[in-house]
PAMARBA-660805 format. One record per residue (C-alpha): x, y, z; residue in one letter; residue number from 1. Coordinates in nm, 3 decimals. Each point is the difference from the previous one (the first is absolute). Example, Ala and Ser with C-alpha at 12.3 -4.5 7.8 and 13.67 -1.06 7.14 Angstrom:
BEGIN
LUMKOL      px      py      pz aa   i
LUMKOL   1.230  -0.450   0.780  A   1
LUMKOL   0.137   0.344  -0.066  S   2
END
This chain:
BEGIN
LUMKOL      px      py      pz aa   i
LUMKOL -20.981  -9.872  -3.709  X   1
LUMKOL   0.284  -0.059   0.272  X   2
LUMKOL   0.217   0.013  -0.270  X   3
LUMKOL  -0.088   0.347  -0.129  X   4
LUMKOL   0.010   0.091   0.354  X   5
LUMKOL   0.304  -0.073   0.074  X   6
LUMKOL   0.135   0.152  -0.349  X   7
LUMKOL  -0.122   0.308   0.166  X   8
LUMKOL   0.162  -0.015   0.293  X   9
LUMKOL   0.321  -0.021  -0.158  X  10
LUMKOL  -0.051   0.300  -0.228  X  11
LUMKOL  -0.054   0.259   0.313  X  12
LUMKOL   0.292  -0.192   0.178  X  13
LUMKOL   0.227   0.106  -0.294  X  14
LUMKOL  -0.195   0.300   0.020  X  15
LUMKOL   0.061   0.092   0.369  X  16
LUMKOL   0.410  -0.094   0.011  X  17
LUMKOL   0.052   0.221  -0.339  X  18
LUMKOL  -0.231   0.270   0.168  X  19
LUMKOL   0.311   0.222   0.164  X  20
LUMKOL   0.015   0.041   0.345  X  21
LUMKOL   0.116   0.160   0.273  X  22
LUMKOL   0.089  -0.144   0.284  X  23
LUMKOL   0.217  -0.040   0.320  X  24
LUMKOL   0.248  -0.246  -0.175  X  25
LUMKOL   0.077   0.239  -0.314  X  26
LUMKOL   0.156   0.280   0.227  X  27
LUMKOL   0.208   0.211  -0.161  X  28
LUMKOL   0.360   0.259   0.099  X  29
LUMKOL  -0.036   0.306  -0.016  X  30
LUMKOL   0.342   0.204   0.058  X  31
LUMKOL   0.029   0.380   0.019  X  32
LUMKOL   0.264   0.245  -0.009  X  33
LUMKOL  -0.067   0.324   0.183  X  34
LUMKOL   0.233   0.302  -0.100  X  35
LUMKOL  -0.032   0.142   0.336  X  36
LUMKOL  -0.150  -0.078   0.329  X  37
LUMKOL  -0.390  -0.173   0.099  X  38
LUMKOL  -0.140   0.355   0.074  X  39
LUMKOL   0.127   0.194  -0.250  X  40
LUMKOL  -0.195   0.203  -0.172  X  41
LUMKOL   0.014  -0.039  -0.369  X  42
LUMKOL   0.042  -0.384   0.084  X  43
LUMKOL  -0.224  -0.116   0.256  X  44
LUMKOL  -0.323   0.114  -0.233  X  45
LUMKOL   0.183  -0.217  -0.261  X  46
LUMKOL   0.014  -0.299   0.183  X  47
LUMKOL  -0.300   0.026   0.188  X  48
LUMKOL  -0.190   0.081  -0.389  X  49
LUMKOL   0.144  -0.344  -0.174  X  50
LUMKOL  -0.056  -0.250   0.311  X  51
LUMKOL  -0.372   0.154   0.006  X  52
LUMKOL  -0.119  -0.069  -0.381  X  53
LUMKOL   0.232  -0.327  -0.005  X  54
LUMKOL  -0.243  -0.099   0.302  X  55
LUMKOL  -0.301   0.153  -0.244  X  56
LUMKOL   0.165  -0.250  -0.275  X  57
LUMKOL   0.005  -0.269   0.234  X  58
LUMKOL   0.341   0.013   0.100  X  59
LUMKOL  -0.097   0.046   0.380  X  60
LUMKOL   0.385  -0.037   0.226  X  61
LUMKOL   0.001  -0.275   0.228  X  62
LUMKOL  -0.269  -0.204  -0.145  X  63
LUMKOL   0.090  -0.022  -0.386  X  64
LUMKOL   0.347   0.227  -0.001  X  65
LUMKOL   0.258   0.002   0.232  X  66
LUMKOL   0.170   0.333   0.022  X  67
LUMKOL   0.377   0.105   0.123  X  68
LUMKOL   0.136   0.332  -0.010  X  69
LUMKOL   0.275   0.191  -0.005  X  70
LUMKOL   0.072   0.395   0.027  X  71
LUMKOL   0.284   0.136  -0.080  X  72
LUMKOL  -0.008   0.331   0.236  X  73
LUMKOL   0.169   0.177  -0.312  X  74
LUMKOL  -0.147   0.337   0.148  X  75
LUMKOL   0.138   0.075   0.337  X  76
LUMKOL   0.281  -0.315   0.090  X  77
LUMKOL   0.175  -0.162  -0.361  X  78
LUMKOL   0.003   0.303  -0.169  X  79
LUMKOL   0.367  -0.020  -0.208  X  80
LUMKOL   0.041  -0.176  -0.344  X  81
LUMKOL   0.178  -0.269   0.179  X  82
LUMKOL  -0.242  -0.039   0.284  X  83
LUMKOL  -0.283  -0.079  -0.224  X  84
LUMKOL   0.173  -0.243  -0.222  X  85
LUMKOL   0.074  -0.172   0.364  X  86
LUMKOL  -0.387  -0.034   0.039  X  87
LUMKOL  -0.018  -0.041  -0.316  X  88
LUMKOL   0.132  -0.348   0.053  X  89
LUMKOL  -0.088  -0.126   0.336  X  90
LUMKOL  -0.352   0.026  -0.154  X  91
LUMKOL   0.075  -0.194  -0.295  X  92
LUMKOL   0.120  -0.251   0.239  X  93
LUMKOL  -0.281   0.056   0.198  X  94
LUMKOL  -0.199  -0.115  -0.320  X  95
LUMKOL   0.184  -0.264  -0.078  X  96
LUMKOL  -0.052  -0.175   0.282  X  97
LUMKOL  -0.349   0.044  -0.044  X  98
LUMKOL  -0.091  -0.106  -0.348  X  99
LUMKOL  -0.306   0.241  -0.066  X 100
LUMKOL  -0.226  -0.064  -0.280  X 101
LUMKOL   0.036   0.390  -0.093  X 102
LUMKOL   0.202   0.336   0.159  X 103
LUMKOL  -0.162   0.332   0.047  X 104
LUMKOL   0.265   0.288  -0.015  X 105
LUMKOL  -0.127   0.345   0.135  X 106
LUMKOL   0.149   0.380  -0.128  X 107
LUMKOL   0.381   0.017  -0.141  X 108
LUMKOL   0.218  -0.137   0.205  X 109
LUMKOL  -0.126  -0.388   0.059  X 110
LUMKOL  -0.057  -0.041  -0.371  X 111
LUMKOL   0.366   0.145  -0.093  X 112
LUMKOL   0.124  -0.221   0.294  X 113
LUMKOL  -0.195  -0.307  -0.014  X 114
LUMKOL  -0.264  -0.029  -0.299  X 115
LUMKOL   0.273   0.058  -0.288  X 116
LUMKOL   0.234  -0.202   0.129  X 117
LUMKOL  -0.254  -0.331  -0.047  X 118
LUMKOL  -0.060   0.171  -0.364  X 119
LUMKOL  -0.024  -0.338  -0.269  X 120
LUMKOL  -0.026  -0.254   0.291  X 121
LUMKOL  -0.315  -0.218   0.060  X 122
LUMKOL  -0.197   0.249   0.351  X 123
LUMKOL  -0.198   0.214  -0.168  X 124
LUMKOL   0.060   0.351   0.153  X 125
LUMKOL  -0.278   0.293  -0.011  X 126
LUMKOL   0.140   0.357   0.129  X 127
LUMKOL  -0.227   0.293   0.111  X 128
LUMKOL   0.058   0.333   0.047  X 129
LUMKOL   0.293   0.059  -0.212  X 130
LUMKOL   0.127   0.345  -0.045  X 131
LUMKOL   0.295  -0.090  -0.245  X 132
LUMKOL  -0.066  -0.067  -0.395  X 133
LUMKOL  -0.045  -0.378  -0.049  X 134
LUMKOL   0.189   0.083  -0.290  X 135
LUMKOL   0.307   0.135   0.192  X 136
LUMKOL   0.007  -0.320   0.224  X 137
LUMKOL  -0.055  -0.186  -0.298  X 138
LUMKOL   0.347   0.119  -0.136  X 139
LUMKOL   0.173  -0.092   0.324  X 140
LUMKOL  -0.092  -0.350  -0.052  X 141
LUMKOL  -0.251  -0.108  -0.267  X 142
LUMKOL  -0.394  -0.125   0.130  X 143
LUMKOL  -0.246   0.148  -0.254  X 144
LUMKOL  -0.044   0.015  -0.349  X 145
LUMKOL  -0.206   0.279   0.035  X 146
LUMKOL  -0.268   0.157   0.260  X 147
LUMKOL  -0.326  -0.206  -0.168  X 148
LUMKOL   0.161  -0.274  -0.062  X 149
LUMKOL   0.299  -0.075   0.281  X 150
LUMKOL   0.076  -0.367  -0.102  X 151
LUMKOL   0.204  -0.096   0.267  X 152
LUMKOL  -0.047  -0.041   0.342  X 153
LUMKOL  -0.144   0.342   0.152  X 154
LUMKOL  -0.262   0.209  -0.011  X 155
LUMKOL  -0.097   0.227   0.175  X 156
LUMKOL  -0.182   0.360   0.048  X 157
LUMKOL   0.212   0.362  -0.053  X 158
LUMKOL  -0.100   0.243   0.241  X 159
LUMKOL  -0.150   0.288  -0.242  X 160
LUMKOL  -0.040   0.342   0.211  X 161
LUMKOL  -0.229   0.220  -0.191  X 162
LUMKOL   0.197   0.280   0.020  X 163
LUMKOL  -0.178   0.221  -0.249  X 164
LUMKOL  -0.311  -0.137   0.109  X 165
LUMKOL   0.105   0.135   0.401  X 166
LUMKOL   0.077   0.322  -0.204  X 167
LUMKOL  -0.317   0.031  -0.194  X 168
LUMKOL  -0.238  -0.079   0.290  X 169
LUMKOL   0.176   0.303   0.249  X 170
LUMKOL  -0.074   0.253  -0.296  X 171
LUMKOL  -0.319  -0.110  -0.034  X 172
LUMKOL  -0.045   0.062   0.362  X 173
LUMKOL   0.178   0.278   0.084  X 174
LUMKOL   0.034   0.204  -0.327  X 175
LUMKOL   0.114   0.335   0.151  X 176
LUMKOL   0.343  -0.235   0.012  X 177
LUMKOL   0.033  -0.013  -0.362  X 178
LUMKOL   0.323   0.187  -0.167  X 179
LUMKOL   0.188  -0.175   0.321  X 180
LUMKOL   0.226  -0.279   0.115  X 181
LUMKOL  -0.060  -0.370   0.083  X 182
LUMKOL   0.391  -0.162   0.178  X 183
LUMKOL   0.035  -0.320   0.017  X 184
LUMKOL   0.247  -0.072   0.282  X 185
LUMKOL   0.211  -0.368  -0.003  X 186
LUMKOL   0.226  -0.135   0.172  X 187
LUMKOL   0.382  -0.166  -0.137  X 188
LUMKOL  -0.095  -0.381   0.097  X 189
LUMKOL  -0.067  -0.220  -0.259  X 190
LUMKOL  -0.365   0.024  -0.014  X 191
LUMKOL   0.048   0.384  -0.004  X 192
LUMKOL   0.200  -0.007  -0.322  X 193
LUMKOL  -0.262  -0.194  -0.139  X 194
LUMKOL  -0.303   0.172   0.112  X 195
LUMKOL   0.200   0.310  -0.141  X 196
LUMKOL   0.045  -0.157  -0.366  X 197
LUMKOL  -0.370  -0.090   0.066  X 198
LUMKOL  -0.103   0.346   0.012  X 199
LUMKOL   0.227   0.090  -0.289  X 200
LUMKOL  -0.155  -0.268  -0.261  X 201
LUMKOL  -0.363   0.066   0.170  X 202
LUMKOL   0.034   0.431  -0.084  X 203
LUMKOL   0.228  -0.044  -0.303  X 204
LUMKOL  -0.103   0.252  -0.275  X 205
LUMKOL  -0.189   0.178   0.285  X 206
LUMKOL   0.157   0.257   0.197  X 207
LUMKOL  -0.354   0.151   0.121  X 208
LUMKOL  -0.339  -0.173   0.067  X 209
LUMKOL  -0.315   0.199   0.017  X 210
LUMKOL   0.163   0.247  -0.028  X 211
LUMKOL   0.220  -0.108   0.344  X 212
LUMKOL   0.394   0.033  -0.031  X 213
LUMKOL   0.157  -0.330   0.112  X 214
LUMKOL   0.362  -0.029   0.126  X 215
LUMKOL   0.200  -0.336   0.195  X 216
LUMKOL   0.246   0.053   0.252  X 217
LUMKOL   0.208  -0.265   0.155  X 218
LUMKOL   0.173   0.042   0.378  X 219
LUMKOL   0.230  -0.223   0.131  X 220
LUMKOL  -0.058   0.029   0.358  X 221
LUMKOL  -0.243   0.097   0.256  X 222
LUMKOL   0.205   0.403   0.092  X 223
LUMKOL  -0.008   0.054  -0.403  X 224
LUMKOL  -0.437  -0.133  -0.012  X 225
LUMKOL  -0.046   0.267   0.279  X 226
LUMKOL   0.182   0.274  -0.165  X 227
LUMKOL  -0.198  -0.112  -0.349  X 228
LUMKOL  -0.297   0.047   0.220  X 229
LUMKOL   0.043   0.373   0.148  X 230
LUMKOL   0.097   0.094  -0.303  X 231
LUMKOL  -0.300  -0.116  -0.219  X 232
LUMKOL  -0.227   0.139   0.242  X 233
LUMKOL   0.138   0.349  -0.037  X 234
LUMKOL  -0.030  -0.016  -0.334  X 235
LUMKOL  -0.302   0.132  -0.126  X 236
LUMKOL   0.025  -0.173  -0.326  X 237
LUMKOL  -0.058  -0.300   0.141  X 238
LUMKOL  -0.376  -0.149  -0.038  X 239
LUMKOL   0.075  -0.342   0.189  X 240
LUMKOL   0.254  -0.261   0.063  X 241
LUMKOL   0.044  -0.358  -0.094  X 242
LUMKOL   0.176  -0.180   0.305  X 243
LUMKOL   0.147  -0.336  -0.090  X 244
LUMKOL   0.308   0.035   0.203  X 245
LUMKOL  -0.022  -0.379   0.255  X 246
LUMKOL   0.328  -0.070   0.113  X 247
LUMKOL   0.175   0.307   0.120  X 248
LUMKOL   0.355  -0.071   0.259  X 249
LUMKOL   0.034   0.305   0.279  X 250
LUMKOL   0.323   0.219   0.061  X 251
LUMKOL   0.016  -0.244   0.315  X 252
LUMKOL  -0.028  -0.375  -0.163  X 253
LUMKOL  -0.319  -0.088  -0.054  X 254
LUMKOL  -0.236  -0.055  -0.200  X 255
LUMKOL  -0.353   0.137  -0.083  X 256
LUMKOL  -0.276  -0.176  -0.150  X 257
LUMKOL  -0.305   0.126  -0.176  X 258
LUMKOL  -0.222   0.008   0.324  X 259
LUMKOL   0.286   0.223   0.167  X 260
LUMKOL   0.050   0.233  -0.289  X 261
LUMKOL  -0.348   0.022  -0.108  X 262
LUMKOL  -0.087   0.117   0.356  X 263
LUMKOL   0.302   0.279   0.014  X 264
LUMKOL  -0.152   0.092  -0.317  X 265
LUMKOL  -0.305   0.056   0.081  X 266
LUMKOL   0.052   0.163   0.306  X 267
LUMKOL   0.251   0.289  -0.182  X 268
LUMKOL  -0.148   0.045  -0.374  X 269
LUMKOL  -0.275   0.231  -0.076  X 270
LUMKOL  -0.093  -0.158  -0.370  X 271
LUMKOL  -0.194  -0.257  -0.063  X 272
LUMKOL   0.157  -0.335  -0.020  X 273
LUMKOL  -0.094  -0.218  -0.358  X 274
LUMKOL   0.023  -0.366   0.178  X 275
LUMKOL   0.180  -0.314  -0.175  X 276
LUMKOL  -0.260  -0.257   0.138  X 277
LUMKOL  -0.305   0.019   0.184  X 278
LUMKOL   0.187  -0.095   0.313  X 279
LUMKOL   0.230   0.326   0.028  X 280
LUMKOL  -0.335   0.191   0.003  X 281
LUMKOL  -0.107  -0.214   0.330  X 282
LUMKOL   0.328   0.105   0.082  X 283
LUMKOL  -0.087   0.385  -0.001  X 284
LUMKOL   0.096   0.110  -0.320  X 285
LUMKOL  -0.234   0.169  -0.180  X 286
LUMKOL  -0.162  -0.253  -0.299  X 287
LUMKOL  -0.048   0.021  -0.367  X 288
LUMKOL   0.004  -0.276  -0.262  X 289
LUMKOL   0.161  -0.244   0.159  X 290
LUMKOL   0.160  -0.348  -0.082  X 291
LUMKOL  -0.209  -0.303   0.191  X 292
LUMKOL   0.259  -0.203   0.112  X 293
LUMKOL  -0.252  -0.252   0.144  X 294
LUMKOL  -0.147  -0.055  -0.355  X 295
LUMKOL   0.318  -0.032  -0.135  X 296
LUMKOL   0.072  -0.272   0.227  X 297
LUMKOL  -0.311  -0.177  -0.077  X 298
LUMKOL   0.067   0.022  -0.351  X 299
LUMKOL   0.325  -0.197   0.081  X 300
LUMKOL  -0.222  -0.195   0.185  X 301
LUMKOL  -0.208  -0.097  -0.285  X 302
LUMKOL   0.299  -0.111  -0.207  X 303
LUMKOL   0.116  -0.251   0.275  X 304
LUMKOL  -0.303  -0.129   0.022  X 305
LUMKOL  -0.046  -0.059  -0.400  X 306
LUMKOL   0.375  -0.140   0.020  X 307
LUMKOL  -0.082  -0.231   0.336  X 308
LUMKOL  -0.305  -0.095  -0.255  X 309
LUMKOL   0.235  -0.155  -0.272  X 310
LUMKOL   0.109   0.334  -0.236  X 311
LUMKOL   0.316   0.069  -0.064  X 312
LUMKOL   0.138   0.391   0.157  X 313
LUMKOL   0.178   0.003  -0.388  X 314
LUMKOL  -0.422   0.042  -0.148  X 315
LUMKOL  -0.068   0.280   0.259  X 316
LUMKOL   0.077   0.341  -0.145  X 317
LUMKOL   0.178   0.233   0.218  X 318
LUMKOL  -0.277   0.235   0.151  X 319
LUMKOL   0.019   0.373   0.099  X 320
LUMKOL  -0.175   0.073   0.364  X 321
LUMKOL  -0.388   0.014   0.016  X 322
LUMKOL  -0.092   0.334  -0.122  X 323
LUMKOL   0.058   0.282   0.271  X 324
LUMKOL  -0.286   0.014   0.313  X 325
LUMKOL  -0.095   0.358   0.129  X 326
LUMKOL   0.100   0.081   0.362  X 327
LUMKOL   0.007   0.283   0.271  X 328
LUMKOL   0.117   0.086   0.301  X 329
LUMKOL  -0.253   0.232   0.116  X 330
LUMKOL   0.148   0.084   0.335  X 331
LUMKOL   0.304   0.107  -0.221  X 332
LUMKOL  -0.197   0.231  -0.301  X 333
LUMKOL  -0.116   0.153   0.363  X 334
LUMKOL   0.289   0.126   0.123  X 335
LUMKOL   0.139   0.123  -0.304  X 336
LUMKOL  -0.364   0.223  -0.079  X 337
LUMKOL  -0.106  -0.224  -0.320  X 338
LUMKOL  -0.348  -0.092  -0.081  X 339
LUMKOL  -0.011  -0.295  -0.211  X 340
LUMKOL  -0.333   0.018  -0.249  X 341
LUMKOL  -0.295  -0.255   0.101  X 342
LUMKOL   0.036  -0.197  -0.327  X 343
LUMKOL   0.324  -0.050   0.092  X 344
LUMKOL  -0.002  -0.127   0.320  X 345
LUMKOL  -0.404  -0.221  -0.092  X 346
LUMKOL   0.290  -0.147  -0.310  X 347
LUMKOL   0.271  -0.053   0.272  X 348
LUMKOL   0.069  -0.383   0.044  X 349
LUMKOL   0.167   0.054   0.378  X 350
LUMKOL  -0.062   0.292   0.188  X 351
LUMKOL   0.192   0.052   0.322  X 352
LUMKOL  -0.050   0.262   0.321  X 353
LUMKOL   0.286  -0.062   0.208  X 354
LUMKOL   0.303  -0.066  -0.036  X 355
LUMKOL   0.130  -0.369   0.080  X 356
LUMKOL   0.259  -0.020   0.318  X 357
LUMKOL   0.294  -0.124  -0.068  X 358
LUMKOL   0.309  -0.142   0.263  X 359
LUMKOL   0.328   0.115  -0.055  X 360
LUMKOL   0.286  -0.229   0.073  X 361
END
């Protein structure tokens, strides 16, 4: 009996030792490279979503996960191509000293300057919020065989915009605007050019959607942006705008970012604004069908968790941002004298009733 008990005890011990146990001594390292500053309206919700999903998967910052962050600040401070390259080199130096188990890049500048530099190396890389086409980046520096089967050390989440869905929603909410134009507005930064390319791809073969016509415009300064907004407001054929300009220089040498541009837009624009993401609606834009940056970051966090649990980055497909969220700013709707159908309000994922305050540096 004792011998049989001893054998049973040994088997149980082997099972316990073989079971995956996530303990503090198994702490892994994540290096996060964000394109912008810590409070950026695009980067911040992605970071929060990724870390929240990692916590849900048992990877808890400060316990099972050690996180090092590097903010490139390329919206306001390091805006020239050379400055971005230098920031990327600084990030890579910090990264190599940290020796991470996985790297997360947020938005295009971080991926272009840091993520691509790690292509073909041992460190797994997950990107989030990529506006540029993965295939275009792949021509610069090969990192994937296909989106479905990357095959290397890089995977991530592409920021699909769902432009057609946003236009369809506008037509559903306000059928009297059919026959009018929706005008997308981007800046001439690398990200802005990437978004403009996304517009072309998503709207290819669709000059109109649900009876609304589409066009896009690019501006290179805040002065150009203000002039364009005034022109569009004076044009009765324009039913709505889709403002995505998030970095614009001023005549006195300042750089305005999304919060400041949106604040001016809300004060001076009289057309409903389709929001590219829910946070832009929280800042004051009308809203519509928007990218949920928090969910997009969460998807990247899930990929990181899979990698930390032993899967290879190259075996994980590059995926689109999760489906759009319905968001509306009711205060903005009232300012524009627009009444939303109750069916849309009850289906909304986020409803904001006032404009979020912002600080201008």
